[in-house]
Steps between C-alpha positions, in 0.01 A plus 500: 500500500211594275309818577225733389508876549160664533354828612162616621450872438877544505559306825748241368590151617708196420325163523673167565317168499634297790278207408757436227812680631486335847721762665553519875280776652809618687636630167203719412601819690844506332348417162259793545773744603722400207249473218292805598801735498448732204802555273689207655241232421152460354346756734157497665299621797469148631541126452208257498551128537233247404508210742290202607178581687464404864148628578288377210576778252601450139858598589696708747636848428818588688576870473833674564569871478800620304700528824441129568246551777183291502183676386169386645318559172507715188186598310659572163722197545199280575329611178816423303549162663137411427571555132817294534303225671233500230741505205716224650207270575528526879143628537189589305340836428403521868771402745606505862851608596657443840690803632669574831210734586233243412313359202446722196256423221559615143293512184600538136290767327682494168848423372668781694242619753474321835294560814594381848330504836749663733552382856243644740587817695576364848605827663357841408574827680333777304604810690856524621791738463876469510759776528804526273751773577242660728229510232186287558375294206143367517480142379318168535650160577388176337623141512387247243499130585652310788783559569400843386667688217541855641397811308445862583285726284619862498303777323733732311394818323615546140665158504546481124731801514679428827878532512646155453783514751299665775220246459749212501659623820161537668403153381820354644446666839138384518593148391742472797292702746497348851120525502504201265694215667477280190597785272247608240441546132428871457217584260471867413172580327287787371135484398458631145125452460215265572645151559828615349836548672869532431744300710871452559641227726833486680536125551648320795762253378559691176582815700392731221197590295361229274293563190193349669395315815193278494463438873573868560223602264263257670593647837445859387160414351411315821565820695318729257200266477463479878536879521225543238728682256462240222219256428718188509377402153737512202736744670772606258854549625755652263871441566824547312471155342132504407152465645352254749134452590387414853162381623445510877182349641408608852258391769455626856789742473760255369624382163382146431640450148782684327572447130784624280480502120780597266724412207784250480793504261740218416826686437729208422565132562842339515781341691690653791874489430611759755856399594492703823200299613687179431785618721271603784261206509671218316198465272 
């Protein structure tokens, strides 16, 4: 199998083109689990598979987390796959990508910078609270698309200097909290200035922190825009892997358009020769 490895602000992915590979979809979860395992294989946060469109898009994006579970959508992944689509002649500078959560549009700004329109927020609960070990944590709940990709936005003081293990444990407990039946991606954030925030995301399906989360950043900015804490225009989110920019347009108390802009990086291109994968899938 041929593959590309890409990352968007440090959120890294493997991309397979099933238009040419013609693999059975039943194999994709095992392929994701095997190839995304760091140290034992290529390593990545997720697997993206380019497949034939079924709803009028340029192509279909199938997304699998590193644990093999299906992801509804991935913002950084969508930006990367838009570059893949453009550079492989699957689409032009403006393209439409079919995802499990709905259609996503993407636009090439320059060779490495891409902008996508994220799925619409379909569920927004601005003021809620959940208790972990008897301590209440104020948060907001957002789902993007349909079926909705679940996120919680959790303010966290002095986030840049938070203890890693304690924050990871809290993220894990919130991710599995019974208040969120679908589970949730946990986005800790701290406002640093006007339209400027720092964010860390404990991702469902990766079960750890990732270097960036595009849909998570969009969800946090959705919350802060509706709360009047940011303008919704050119909001800068700094993460471990880099910086993303979000624009959130609102009308009548809801977000009508949500855009994510950020860098892409082609790390390597090659051929998968993983012998363990051959044993497990017969590929």
